[in-house]
mmJSON file of the N, C-alpha and C atoms, coordinates in Angstrom:
{"data_MODEL":{"atom_site":{
"group_PDB":["ATOM","ATOM","ATOM","ATOM","ATOM","ATOM","ATOM","ATOM","ATOM","ATOM","ATOM","ATOM","ATOM","ATOM","ATOM","ATOM","ATOM","ATOM","ATOM","ATOM","ATOM","ATOM","ATOM","ATOM","ATOM","ATOM","ATOM","ATOM","ATOM","ATOM","ATOM","ATOM","ATOM","ATOM","ATOM","ATOM","ATOM","ATOM","ATOM","ATOM","ATOM","ATOM","ATOM","ATOM","ATOM","ATOM","ATOM","ATOM","ATOM","ATOM","ATOM","ATOM","ATOM","ATOM","ATOM","ATOM","ATOM","ATOM","ATOM","ATOM","ATOM","ATOM","ATOM","ATOM","ATOM","ATOM","ATOM","ATOM","ATOM","ATOM","ATOM","ATOM","ATOM","ATOM","ATOM","ATOM","ATOM","ATOM","ATOM","ATOM","ATOM","ATOM","ATOM","ATOM","ATOM","ATOM","ATOM","ATOM","ATOM","ATOM","ATOM","ATOM","ATOM","ATOM","ATOM","ATOM","ATOM","ATOM","ATOM","ATOM","ATOM","ATOM","ATOM","ATOM","ATOM","ATOM","ATOM","ATOM","ATOM","ATOM","ATOM","ATOM","ATOM","ATOM","ATOM","ATOM","ATOM","ATOM","ATOM","ATOM","ATOM","ATOM","ATOM","ATOM","ATOM","ATOM","ATOM","ATOM","ATOM","ATOM","ATOM","ATOM","ATOM","ATOM","ATOM","ATOM","ATOM","ATOM","ATOM","ATOM","ATOM","ATOM","ATOM","ATOM","ATOM","ATOM","ATOM","ATOM","ATOM","ATOM","ATOM","ATOM","ATOM","ATOM","ATOM","ATOM","ATOM","ATOM","ATOM","ATOM","ATOM","ATOM","ATOM","ATOM","ATOM","ATOM","ATOM","ATOM","ATOM","ATOM","ATOM","ATOM","ATOM","ATOM","ATOM","ATOM","ATOM","ATOM","ATOM","ATOM","ATOM","ATOM","ATOM","ATOM","ATOM","ATOM","ATOM","ATOM","ATOM","ATOM","ATOM","ATOM","ATOM","ATOM","ATOM","ATOM","ATOM","ATOM","ATOM","ATOM","ATOM","ATOM","ATOM","ATOM","ATOM","ATOM","ATOM","ATOM","ATOM","ATOM","ATOM","ATOM","ATOM","ATOM","ATOM","ATOM","ATOM","ATOM","ATOM","ATOM","ATOM","ATOM","ATOM","ATOM","ATOM","ATOM","ATOM","ATOM"],
"id":[1,2,3,4,5,6,7,8,9,10,11,12,13,14,15,16,17,18,19,20,21,22,23,24,25,26,27,28,29,30,31,32,33,34,35,36,37,38,39,40,41,42,43,44,45,46,47,48,49,50,51,52,53,54,55,56,57,58,59,60,61,62,63,64,65,66,67,68,69,70,71,72,73,74,75,76,77,78,79,80,81,82,83,84,85,86,87,88,89,90,91,92,93,94,95,96,97,98,99,100,101,102,103,104,105,106,107,108,109,110,111,112,113,114,115,116,117,118,119,120,121,122,123,124,125,126,127,128,129,130,131,132,133,134,135,136,137,138,139,140,141,142,143,144,145,146,147,148,149,150,151,152,153,154,155,156,157,158,159,160,161,162,163,164,165,166,167,168,169,170,171,172,173,174,175,176,177,178,179,180,181,182,183,184,185,186,187,188,189,190,191,192,193,194,195,196,197,198,199,200,201,202,203,204,205,206,207,208,209,210,211,212,213,214,215,216,217,218,219,220,221,222,223,224,225,226,227,228],
"type_symbol":["N","C","C","N","C","C","N","C","C","N","C","C","N","C","C","N","C","C","N","C","C","N","C","C","N","C","C","N","C","C","N","C","C","N","C","C","N","C","C","N","C","C","N","C","C","N","C","C","N","C","C","N","C","C","N","C","C","N","C","C","N","C","C","N","C","C","N","C","C","N","C","C","N","C","C","N","C","C","N","C","C","N","C","C","N","C","C","N","C","C","N","C","C","N","C","C","N","C","C","N","C","C","N","C","C","N","C","C","N","C","C","N","C","C","N","C","C","N","C","C","N","C","C","N","C","C","N","C","C","N","C","C","N","C","C","N","C","C","N","C","C","N","C","C","N","C","C","N","C","C","N","C","C","N","C","C","N","C","C","N","C","C","N","C","C","N","C","C","N","C","C","N","C","C","N","C","C","N","C","C","N","C","C","N","C","C","N","C","C","N","C","C","N","C","C","N","C","C","N","C","C","N","C","C","N","C","C","N","C","C","N","C","C","N","C","C","N","C","C","N","C","C","N","C","C","N","C","C"],
"label_atom_id":["N","CA","C","N","CA","C","N","CA","C","N","CA","C","N","CA","C","N","CA","C","N","CA","C","N","CA","C","N","CA","C","N","CA","C","N","CA","C","N","CA","C","N","CA","C","N","CA","C","N","CA","C","N","CA","C","N","CA","C","N","CA","C","N","CA","C","N","CA","C","N","CA","C","N","CA","C","N","CA","C","N","CA","C","N","CA","C","N","CA","C","N","CA","C","N","CA","C","N","CA","C","N","CA","C","N","CA","C","N","CA","C","N","CA","C","N","CA","C","N","CA","C","N","CA","C","N","CA","C","N","CA","C","N","CA","C","N","CA","C","N","CA","C","N","CA","C","N","CA","C","N","CA","C","N","CA","C","N","CA","C","N","CA","C","N","CA","C","N","CA","C","N","CA","C","N","CA","C","N","CA","C","N","CA","C","N","CA","C","N","CA","C","N","CA","C","N","CA","C","N","CA","C","N","CA","C","N","CA","C","N","CA","C","N","CA","C","N","CA","C","N","CA","C","N","CA","C","N","CA","C","N","CA","C","N","CA","C","N","CA","C","N","CA","C","N","CA","C","N","CA","C","N","CA","C","N","CA","C","N","CA","C","N","CA","C"],
"label_alt_id":[null,null,null,null,null,null,null,null,null,null,null,null,null,null,null,null,null,null,null,null,null,null,null,null,null,null,null,null,null,null,null,null,null,null,null,null,null,null,null,null,null,null,null,null,null,null,null,null,null,null,null,null,null,null,null,null,null,null,null,null,null,null,null,null,null,null,null,null,null,null,null,null,null,null,null,null,null,null,null,null,null,null,null,null,null,null,null,null,null,null,null,null,null,null,null,null,null,null,null,null,null,null,null,null,null,null,null,null,null,null,null,null,null,null,null,null,null,null,null,null,null,null,null,null,null,null,null,null,null,null,null,null,null,null,null,null,null,null,null,null,null,null,null,null,null,null,null,null,null,null,null,null,null,null,null,null,null,null,null,null,null,null,null,null,null,null,null,null,null,null,null,null,null,null,null,null,null,null,null,null,null,null,null,null,null,null,null,null,null,null,null,null,null,null,null,null,null,null,null,null,null,null,null,null,null,null,null,null,null,null,null,null,null,null,null,null,null,null,null,null,null,null,null,null,null,null,null,null],
"label_comp_id":["MET","MET","MET","PRO","PRO","PRO","ALA","ALA","ALA","PRO","PRO","PRO","ALA","ALA","ALA","SER","SER","SER","SER","SER","SER","PRO","PRO","PRO","ASP","ASP","ASP","LEU","LEU","LEU","ASN","ASN","ASN","PRO","PRO","PRO","ILE","ILE","ILE","GLU","GLU","GLU","ASN","ASN","ASN","VAL","VAL","VAL","TRP","TRP","TRP","ALA","ALA","ALA","THR","THR","THR","LEU","LEU","LEU","LYS","LYS","LYS","ASP","ASP","ASP","TYR","TYR","TYR","LEU","LEU","LEU","LYS","LYS","LYS","ARG","ARG","ARG","GLN","GLN","GLN","VAL","VAL","VAL","LYS","LYS","LYS","PRO","PRO","PRO","ARG","ARG","ARG","THR","THR","THR","LYS","LYS","LYS","ALA","ALA","ALA","LYS","LYS","LYS","LEU","LEU","LEU","VAL","VAL","VAL","HIS","HIS","HIS","GLY","GLY","GLY","ILE","ILE","ILE","THR","THR","THR","GLU","GLU","GLU","PHE","PHE","PHE","TRP","TRP","TRP","THR","THR","THR","ASN","ASN","ASN","LEU","LEU","LEU","THR","THR","THR","THR","THR","THR","GLU","GLU","GLU","ASP","ASP","ASP","CYS","CYS","CYS","ALA","ALA","ALA","LYS","LYS","LYS","TYR","TYR","TYR","ILE","ILE","ILE","ASP","ASP","ASP","HIS","HIS","HIS","ILE","ILE","ILE","HIS","HIS","HIS","ARG","ARG","ARG","VAL","VAL","VAL","LEU","LEU","LEU","PRO","PRO","PRO","HIS","HIS","HIS","VAL","VAL","VAL","VAL","VAL","VAL","LEU","LEU","LEU","ASN","ASN","ASN","ASP","ASP","ASP","GLY","GLY","GLY","GLY","GLY","GLY","PRO","PRO","PRO","SER","SER","SER","GLY","GLY","GLY","PHE","PHE","PHE"],
"label_asym_id":["A","A","A","A","A","A","A","A","A","A","A","A","A","A","A","A","A","A","A","A","A","A","A","A","A","A","A","A","A","A","A","A","A","A","A","A","A","A","A","A","A","A","A","A","A","A","A","A","A","A","A","A","A","A","A","A","A","A","A","A","A","A","A","A","A","A","A","A","A","A","A","A","A","A","A","A","A","A","A","A","A","A","A","A","A","A","A","A","A","A","A","A","A","A","A","A","A","A","A","A","A","A","A","A","A","A","A","A","A","A","A","A","A","A","A","A","A","A","A","A","A","A","A","A","A","A","A","A","A","A","A","A","A","A","A","A","A","A","A","A","A","A","A","A","A","A","A","A","A","A","A","A","A","A","A","A","A","A","A","A","A","A","A","A","A","A","A","A","A","A","A","A","A","A","A","A","A","A","A","A","A","A","A","A","A","A","A","A","A","A","A","A","A","A","A","A","A","A","A","A","A","A","A","A","A","A","A","A","A","A","A","A","A","A","A","A","A","A","A","A","A","A","A","A","A","A","A","A"],
"label_entity_id":["1","1","1","1","1","1","1","1","1","1","1","1","1","1","1","1","1","1","1","1","1","1","1","1","1","1","1","1","1","1","1","1","1","1","1","1","1","1","1","1","1","1","1","1","1","1","1","1","1","1","1","1","1","1","1","1","1","1","1","1","1","1","1","1","1","1","1","1","1","1","1","1","1","1","1","1","1","1","1","1","1","1","1","1","1","1","1","1","1","1","1","1","1","1","1","1","1","1","1","1","1","1","1","1","1","1","1","1","1","1","1","1","1","1","1","1","1","1","1","1","1","1","1","1","1","1","1","1","1","1","1","1","1","1","1","1","1","1","1","1","1","1","1","1","1","1","1","1","1","1","1","1","1","1","1","1","1","1","1","1","1","1","1","1","1","1","1","1","1","1","1","1","1","1","1","1","1","1","1","1","1","1","1","1","1","1","1","1","1","1","1","1","1","1","1","1","1","1","1","1","1","1","1","1","1","1","1","1","1","1","1","1","1","1","1","1","1","1","1","1","1","1","1","1","1","1","1","1"],
"label_seq_id":[1,1,1,2,2,2,3,3,3,4,4,4,5,5,5,6,6,6,7,7,7,8,8,8,9,9,9,10,10,10,11,11,11,12,12,12,13,13,13,14,14,14,15,15,15,16,16,16,17,17,17,18,18,18,19,19,19,20,20,20,21,21,21,22,22,22,23,23,23,24,24,24,25,25,25,26,26,26,27,27,27,28,28,28,29,29,29,30,30,30,31,31,31,32,32,32,33,33,33,34,34,34,35,35,35,36,36,36,37,37,37,38,38,38,39,39,39,40,40,40,41,41,41,42,42,42,43,43,43,44,44,44,45,45,45,46,46,46,47,47,47,48,48,48,49,49,49,50,50,50,51,51,51,52,52,52,53,53,53,54,54,54,55,55,55,56,56,56,57,57,57,58,58,58,59,59,59,60,60,60,61,61,61,62,62,62,63,63,63,64,64,64,65,65,65,66,66,66,67,67,67,68,68,68,69,69,69,70,70,70,71,71,71,72,72,72,73,73,73,74,74,74,75,75,75,76,76,76],
"pdbx_PDB_ins_code":[null,null,null,null,null,null,null,null,null,null,null,null,null,null,null,null,null,null,null,null,null,null,null,null,null,null,null,null,null,null,null,null,null,null,null,null,null,null,null,null,null,null,null,null,null,null,null,null,null,null,null,null,null,null,null,null,null,null,null,null,null,null,null,null,null,null,null,null,null,null,null,null,null,null,null,null,null,null,null,null,null,null,null,null,null,null,null,null,null,null,null,null,null,null,null,null,null,null,null,null,null,null,null,null,null,null,null,null,null,null,null,null,null,null,null,null,null,null,null,null,null,null,null,null,null,null,null,null,null,null,null,null,null,null,null,null,null,null,null,null,null,null,null,null,null,null,null,null,null,null,null,null,null,null,null,null,null,null,null,null,null,null,null,null,null,null,null,null,null,null,null,null,null,null,null,null,null,null,null,null,null,null,null,null,null,null,null,null,null,null,null,null,null,null,null,null,null,null,null,null,null,null,null,null,null,null,null,null,null,null,null,null,null,null,null,null,null,null,null,null,null,null,null,null,null,null,null,null],
"Cartn_x":[121.705,120.998,119.629,118.541,117.229,117.053,116.359,116.08,114.847,114.727,113.517,112.301,111.147,109.904,109.846,109.393,109.352,107.933,106.988,105.599,105.349,104.719,104.362,103.32,102.644,101.64,102.245,103.552,104.212,104.681,104.43,104.835,103.571,103.164,101.916,101.821,102.939,102.869,102.343,102.53,102.006,100.488,99.835,98.37,97.944,98.76,98.463,98.547,99.593,99.731,98.528,98.093,96.946,95.688,95.499,94.331,94.415,95.607,95.808,95.486,95.997,95.739,94.246,93.571,92.135,91.382,91.78,91.167,91.313,92.504,92.735,91.902,91.84,91.121,89.61,89.059,87.605,87.024,87.775,87.192,87.784,89.087,89.721,89.684,90.015,90.056,90.815,92.073,92.826,93.128,93.018,93.359,94.558,94.956,96.114,97.041,98.268,99.238,98.78,98.204,97.745,96.653,95.726,94.658,95.214,96.211,96.858,97.53,98.289,98.974,97.955,96.889,95.843,95.208,94.915,94.321,95.228,96.512,97.477,97.571,97.664,97.737,96.494,95.336,94.078,94.035,94.488,94.516,95.386,96.615,97.543,97.036,96.386,95.852,94.751,93.96,92.827,93.173,94.398,94.818,94.961,94.218,94.204,95.126,95.347,96.124,95.366,94.043,93.242,93.438,93.51,93.777,95.135,96.131,97.48,97.491,96.782,96.703,96.051,95.056,94.386,95.361,96.195,97.177,98.215,98.622,99.604,98.989,97.762,97.089,96.795,96.726,96.466,97.547,98.73,99.838,99.476,98.794,98.422,97.484,96.69,95.747,96.446,97.403,98.029,99.267,99.873,101.115,101.003,99.955,99.863,99.815,99.189,99.103,100.454,101.207,102.545,103.445,103.332,104.124,103.767,102.472,102.037,102.546,102.751,103.241,104.752,105.45,106.92,107.446,106.772,107.234,106.674,105.868,105.277,104.015,103.391,102.172,101.057,100.245,99.171,97.908,97.764,96.554,95.48,95.805,94.827,94.899],
"Cartn_y":[113.681,112.861,113.513,112.76,113.343,113.7,114.784,115.221,114.495,114.365,113.738,114.615,114.015,114.767,115.954,117.076,118.285,118.696,117.818,118.146,118.264,119.352,119.464,118.421,117.833,116.805,115.554,115.37,114.183,114.396,115.565,115.879,116.117,115.16,115.293,116.555,117.074,118.253,119.467,119.489,120.606,120.67,119.508,119.49,119.883,119.525,119.942,121.463,122.063,123.526,124.184,123.643,124.222,124.144,123.028,122.882,123.835,123.988,124.93,126.351,126.746,128.099,128.322,127.311,127.419,127.524,126.72,126.755,128.141,128.7,130.029,131.086,130.976,131.972,131.905,130.701,130.546,130.507,129.946,129.76,130.667,130.813,131.585,133.08,133.446,134.839,135.722,135.377,136.105,137.546,138.412,139.824,140.235,139.326,139.598,138.393,138.626,137.53,136.452,136.856,135.891,134.984,135.553,134.745,133.827,134.293,133.46,132.257,132.518,131.447,130.477,131.001,130.147,129.278,129.856,129.105,127.998,128.299,127.288,126.163,126.525,125.531,124.655,125.267,124.523,123.544,124.005,123.136,121.918,122.132,121.013,120.086,120.627,119.815,118.892,119.366,118.593,117.725,117.778,116.954,115.508,114.613,113.216,112.349,111.139,110.197,109.837,109.849,109.58,110.695,111.94,113.061,112.875,112.517,112.315,111.189,110.097,108.978,109.414,110.286,110.797,111.574,112.399,113.177,112.261,111.232,110.292,109.455,108.975,108.159,108.948,110.246,111.102,110.917,110.538,110.338,109.28,108.228,107.161,107.669,108.652,109.223,110.129,110.909,111.896,111.388,110.338,109.856,109.583,108.907,108.697,110.007,111.027,112.321,113.037,112.897,113.483,112.82,111.509,110.786,111.275,111.424,111.922,113.334,114.108,115.489,115.581,114.483,114.436,115.017,114.698,115.14,116.474,117.088,118.38,118.228,119.341,119.315,118.533,117.884,117.028,117.816,118.99,119.77,119.515,118.7,118.442,119.521],
"Cartn_z":[77.132,78.08,78.345,78.252,78.504,79.983,80.204,81.571,82.098,83.422,83.972,83.717,83.807,83.602,84.561,84.047,84.875,85.23,85.015,85.297,86.795,87.247,88.66,89.065,88.063,88.353,88.953,88.819,89.365,90.791,91.342,92.707,93.539,94.372,95.125,95.97,96.45,97.311,96.548,95.229,94.437,94.535,94.547,94.689,96.096,97.091,98.466,98.566,97.982,98.022,97.353,96.224,95.511,96.37,97.056,97.925,99.107,99.674,100.778,100.333,99.179,98.68,98.449,97.907,97.677,99.001,99.987,101.315,101.944,101.852,102.422,101.705,100.398,99.597,99.813,99.851,99.9,101.308,102.263,103.588,104.656,104.675,105.741,105.44,104.221,103.777,104.779,105.027,106.059,105.662,106.644,106.449,107.302,108.181,109.037,108.995,109.398,109.446,110.418,111.543,112.544,111.975,111.209,110.615,109.534,108.81,107.797,108.464,109.511,110.233,110.821,111.382,111.952,110.862,109.709,108.61,108.11,107.979,107.53,108.564,109.823,110.894,110.913,110.744,110.727,109.549,108.382,107.202,107.459,107.949,108.177,109.271,110.285,111.371,110.866,109.918,109.409,108.207,107.721,106.595,107.071,106.451,106.894,106.039,106.509,105.713,104.438,104.497,103.301,102.27,102.739,101.832,101.164,101.956,101.41,100.386,100.684,99.744,98.439,98.525,97.328,96.449,97.065,96.301,95.651,96.361,95.82,94.699,94.904,93.885,92.616,92.73,91.565,90.493,90.903,89.962,88.92,89.353,88.422,87.332,87.667,86.701,85.7,86.16,85.282,84.551,85.053,84.455,82.948,82.479,81.024,80.23,80.791,80.107,80.098,81.188,81.246,80.208,80.085,79.086,77.682,77.411,76.1,75.813,76.88,76.737,76.906,76.704,76.8,78.102,79.21,80.523,80.96,80.13,80.487,81.312,81.682,82.491,81.808,82.629,82.1,81.773,82.352,82.141,83.195,84.199,85.264,86.303],
"occupancy":[1.0,1.0,1.0,1.0,1.0,1.0,1.0,1.0,1.0,1.0,1.0,1.0,1.0,1.0,1.0,1.0,1.0,1.0,1.0,1.0,1.0,1.0,1.0,1.0,1.0,1.0,1.0,1.0,1.0,1.0,1.0,1.0,1.0,1.0,1.0,1.0,1.0,1.0,1.0,1.0,1.0,1.0,1.0,1.0,1.0,1.0,1.0,1.0,1.0,1.0,1.0,1.0,1.0,1.0,1.0,1.0,1.0,1.0,1.0,1.0,1.0,1.0,1.0,1.0,1.0,1.0,1.0,1.0,1.0,1.0,1.0,1.0,1.0,1.0,1.0,1.0,1.0,1.0,1.0,1.0,1.0,1.0,1.0,1.0,1.0,1.0,1.0,1.0,1.0,1.0,1.0,1.0,1.0,1.0,1.0,1.0,1.0,1.0,1.0,1.0,1.0,1.0,1.0,1.0,1.0,1.0,1.0,1.0,1.0,1.0,1.0,1.0,1.0,1.0,1.0,1.0,1.0,1.0,1.0,1.0,1.0,1.0,1.0,1.0,1.0,1.0,1.0,1.0,1.0,1.0,1.0,1.0,1.0,1.0,1.0,1.0,1.0,1.0,1.0,1.0,1.0,1.0,1.0,1.0,1.0,1.0,1.0,1.0,1.0,1.0,1.0,1.0,1.0,1.0,1.0,1.0,1.0,1.0,1.0,1.0,1.0,1.0,1.0,1.0,1.0,1.0,1.0,1.0,1.0,1.0,1.0,1.0,1.0,1.0,1.0,1.0,1.0,1.0,1.0,1.0,1.0,1.0,1.0,1.0,1.0,1.0,1.0,1.0,1.0,1.0,1.0,1.0,1.0,1.0,1.0,1.0,1.0,1.0,1.0,1.0,1.0,1.0,1.0,1.0,1.0,1.0,1.0,1.0,1.0,1.0,1.0,1.0,1.0,1.0,1.0,1.0,1.0,1.0,1.0,1.0,1.0,1.0,1.0,1.0,1.0,1.0,1.0,1.0],
"B_iso_or_equiv":[0.0,0.0,0.0,0.0,0.0,0.0,0.0,0.0,0.0,0.0,0.0,0.0,0.0,0.0,0.0,0.0,0.0,0.0,0.0,0.0,0.0,0.0,0.0,0.0,0.0,0.0,0.0,0.0,0.0,0.0,0.0,0.0,0.0,0.0,0.0,0.0,0.0,0.0,0.0,0.0,0.0,0.0,0.0,0.0,0.0,0.0,0.0,0.0,0.0,0.0,0.0,0.0,0.0,0.0,0.0,0.0,0.0,0.0,0.0,0.0,0.0,0.0,0.0,0.0,0.0,0.0,0.0,0.0,0.0,0.0,0.0,0.0,0.0,0.0,0.0,0.0,0.0,0.0,0.0,0.0,0.0,0.0,0.0,0.0,0.0,0.0,0.0,0.0,0.0,0.0,0.0,0.0,0.0,0.0,0.0,0.0,0.0,0.0,0.0,0.0,0.0,0.0,0.0,0.0,0.0,0.0,0.0,0.0,0.0,0.0,0.0,0.0,0.0,0.0,0.0,0.0,0.0,0.0,0.0,0.0,0.0,0.0,0.0,0.0,0.0,0.0,0.0,0.0,0.0,0.0,0.0,0.0,0.0,0.0,0.0,0.0,0.0,0.0,0.0,0.0,0.0,0.0,0.0,0.0,0.0,0.0,0.0,0.0,0.0,0.0,0.0,0.0,0.0,0.0,0.0,0.0,0.0,0.0,0.0,0.0,0.0,0.0,0.0,0.0,0.0,0.0,0.0,0.0,0.0,0.0,0.0,0.0,0.0,0.0,0.0,0.0,0.0,0.0,0.0,0.0,0.0,0.0,0.0,0.0,0.0,0.0,0.0,0.0,0.0,0.0,0.0,0.0,0.0,0.0,0.0,0.0,0.0,0.0,0.0,0.0,0.0,0.0,0.0,0.0,0.0,0.0,0.0,0.0,0.0,0.0,0.0,0.0,0.0,0.0,0.0,0.0,0.0,0.0,0.0,0.0,0.0,0.0,0.0,0.0,0.0,0.0,0.0,0.0],
"pdbx_formal_charge":[null,null,null,null,null,null,null,null,null,null,null,null,null,null,null,null,null,null,null,null,null,null,null,null,null,null,null,null,null,null,null,null,null,null,null,null,null,null,null,null,null,null,null,null,null,null,null,null,null,null,null,null,null,null,null,null,null,null,null,null,null,null,null,null,null,null,null,null,null,null,null,null,null,null,null,null,null,null,null,null,null,null,null,null,null,null,null,null,null,null,null,null,null,null,null,null,null,null,null,null,null,null,null,null,null,null,null,null,null,null,null,null,null,null,null,null,null,null,null,null,null,null,null,null,null,null,null,null,null,null,null,null,null,null,null,null,null,null,null,null,null,null,null,null,null,null,null,null,null,null,null,null,null,null,null,null,null,null,null,null,null,null,null,null,null,null,null,null,null,null,null,null,null,null,null,null,null,null,null,null,null,null,null,null,null,null,null,null,null,null,null,null,null,null,null,null,null,null,null,null,null,null,null,null,null,null,null,null,null,null,null,null,null,null,null,null,null,null,null,null,null,null,null,null,null,null,null,null],
"auth_seq_id":[1,1,1,2,2,2,3,3,3,4,4,4,5,5,5,6,6,6,7,7,7,8,8,8,9,9,9,10,10,10,11,11,11,12,12,12,13,13,13,14,14,14,15,15,15,16,16,16,17,17,17,18,18,18,19,19,19,20,20,20,21,21,21,22,22,22,23,23,23,24,24,24,25,25,25,26,26,26,27,27,27,28,28,28,29,29,29,30,30,30,31,31,31,32,32,32,33,33,33,34,34,34,35,35,35,36,36,36,37,37,37,38,38,38,39,39,39,40,40,40,41,41,41,42,42,42,43,43,43,44,44,44,45,45,45,46,46,46,47,47,47,48,48,48,49,49,49,50,50,50,51,51,51,52,52,52,53,53,53,54,54,54,55,55,55,56,56,56,57,57,57,58,58,58,59,59,59,60,60,60,61,61,61,62,62,62,63,63,63,64,64,64,65,65,65,66,66,66,67,67,67,68,68,68,69,69,69,70,70,70,71,71,71,72,72,72,73,73,73,74,74,74,75,75,75,76,76,76],
"auth_comp_id":["MET","MET","MET","PRO","PRO","PRO","ALA","ALA","ALA","PRO","PRO","PRO","ALA","ALA","ALA","SER","SER","SER","SER","SER","SER","PRO","PRO","PRO","ASP","ASP","ASP","LEU","LEU","LEU","ASN","ASN","ASN","PRO","PRO","PRO","ILE","ILE","ILE","GLU","GLU","GLU","ASN","ASN","ASN","VAL","VAL","VAL","TRP","TRP","TRP","ALA","ALA","ALA","THR","THR","THR","LEU","LEU","LEU","LYS","LYS","LYS","ASP","ASP","ASP","TYR","TYR","TYR","LEU","LEU","LEU","LYS","LYS","LYS","ARG","ARG","ARG","GLN","GLN","GLN","VAL","VAL","VAL","LYS","LYS","LYS","PRO","PRO","PRO","ARG","ARG","ARG","THR","THR","THR","LYS","LYS","LYS","ALA","ALA","ALA","LYS","LYS","LYS","LEU","LEU","LEU","VAL","VAL","VAL","HIS","HIS","HIS","GLY","GLY","GLY","ILE","ILE","ILE","THR","THR","THR","GLU","GLU","GLU","PHE","PHE","PHE","TRP","TRP","TRP","THR","THR","THR","ASN","ASN","ASN","LEU","LEU","LEU","THR","THR","THR","THR","THR","THR","GLU","GLU","GLU","ASP","ASP","ASP","CYS","CYS","CYS","ALA","ALA","ALA","LYS","LYS","LYS","TYR","TYR","TYR","ILE","ILE","ILE","ASP","ASP","ASP","HIS","HIS","HIS","ILE","ILE","ILE","HIS","HIS","HIS","ARG","ARG","ARG","VAL","VAL","VAL","LEU","LEU","LEU","PRO","PRO","PRO","HIS","HIS","HIS","VAL","VAL","VAL","VAL","VAL","VAL","LEU","LEU","LEU","ASN","ASN","ASN","ASP","ASP","ASP","GLY","GLY","GLY","GLY","GLY","GLY","PRO","PRO","PRO","SER","SER","SER","GLY","GLY","GLY","PHE","PHE","PHE"],
"auth_asym_id":["A","A","A","A","A","A","A","A","A","A","A","A","A","A","A","A","A","A","A","A","A","A","A","A","A","A","A","A","A","A","A","A","A","A","A","A","A","A","A","A","A","A","A","A","A","A","A","A","A","A","A","A","A","A","A","A","A","A","A","A","A","A","A","A","A","A","A","A","A","A","A","A","A","A","A","A","A","A","A","A","A","A","A","A","A","A","A","A","A","A","A","A","A","A","A","A","A","A","A","A","A","A","A","A","A","A","A","A","A","A","A","A","A","A","A","A","A","A","A","A","A","A","A","A","A","A","A","A","A","A","A","A","A","A","A","A","A","A","A","A","A","A","A","A","A","A","A","A","A","A","A","A","A","A","A","A","A","A","A","A","A","A","A","A","A","A","A","A","A","A","A","A","A","A","A","A","A","A","A","A","A","A","A","A","A","A","A","A","A","A","A","A","A","A","A","A","A","A","A","A","A","A","A","A","A","A","A","A","A","A","A","A","A","A","A","A","A","A","A","A","A","A","A","A","A","A","A","A"],
"auth_atom_id":["N","CA","C","N","CA","C","N","CA","C","N","CA","C","N","CA","C","N","CA","C","N","CA","C","N","CA","C","N","CA","C","N","CA","C","N","CA","C","N","CA","C","N","CA","C","N","CA","C","N","CA","C","N","CA","C","N","CA","C","N","CA","C","N","CA","C","N","CA","C","N","CA","C","N","CA","C","N","CA","C","N","CA","C","N","CA","C","N","CA","C","N","CA","C","N","CA","C","N","CA","C","N","CA","C","N","CA","C","N","CA","C","N","CA","C","N","CA","C","N","CA","C","N","CA","C","N","CA","C","N","CA","C","N","CA","C","N","CA","C","N","CA","C","N","CA","C","N","CA","C","N","CA","C","N","CA","C","N","CA","C","N","CA","C","N","CA","C","N","CA","C","N","CA","C","N","CA","C","N","CA","C","N","CA","C","N","CA","C","N","CA","C","N","CA","C","N","CA","C","N","CA","C","N","CA","C","N","CA","C","N","CA","C","N","CA","C","N","CA","C","N","CA","C","N","CA","C","N","CA","C","N","CA","C","N","CA","C","N","CA","C","N","CA","C","N","CA","C","N","CA","C","N","CA","C","N","CA","C","N","CA","C","N","CA","C"],
"pdbx_PDB_model_num":[1,1,1,1,1,1,1,1,1,1,1,1,1,1,1,1,1,1,1,1,1,1,1,1,1,1,1,1,1,1,1,1,1,1,1,1,1,1,1,1,1,1,1,1,1,1,1,1,1,1,1,1,1,1,1,1,1,1,1,1,1,1,1,1,1,1,1,1,1,1,1,1,1,1,1,1,1,1,1,1,1,1,1,1,1,1,1,1,1,1,1,1,1,1,1,1,1,1,1,1,1,1,1,1,1,1,1,1,1,1,1,1,1,1,1,1,1,1,1,1,1,1,1,1,1,1,1,1,1,1,1,1,1,1,1,1,1,1,1,1,1,1,1,1,1,1,1,1,1,1,1,1,1,1,1,1,1,1,1,1,1,1,1,1,1,1,1,1,1,1,1,1,1,1,1,1,1,1,1,1,1,1,1,1,1,1,1,1,1,1,1,1,1,1,1,1,1,1,1,1,1,1,1,1,1,1,1,1,1,1,1,1,1,1,1,1,1,1,1,1,1,1,1,1,1,1,1,1]
}}}
């Protein structure tokens, strides 16, 4: 029986995590646990429904590439 596609590109939360990590690395640059927690809280507080829709709509862009890669990562 074939397994479902295992590409992280089909899971919108993976792109959210990547954006969060980039935000922490480039803007917050936490050196303490308190600053890390504050940065994460700030990111989630500022995440809009439009941002979420963008992550979900991204699936339509990558899905053809995932299919071409037999369920593997799209390279995006």
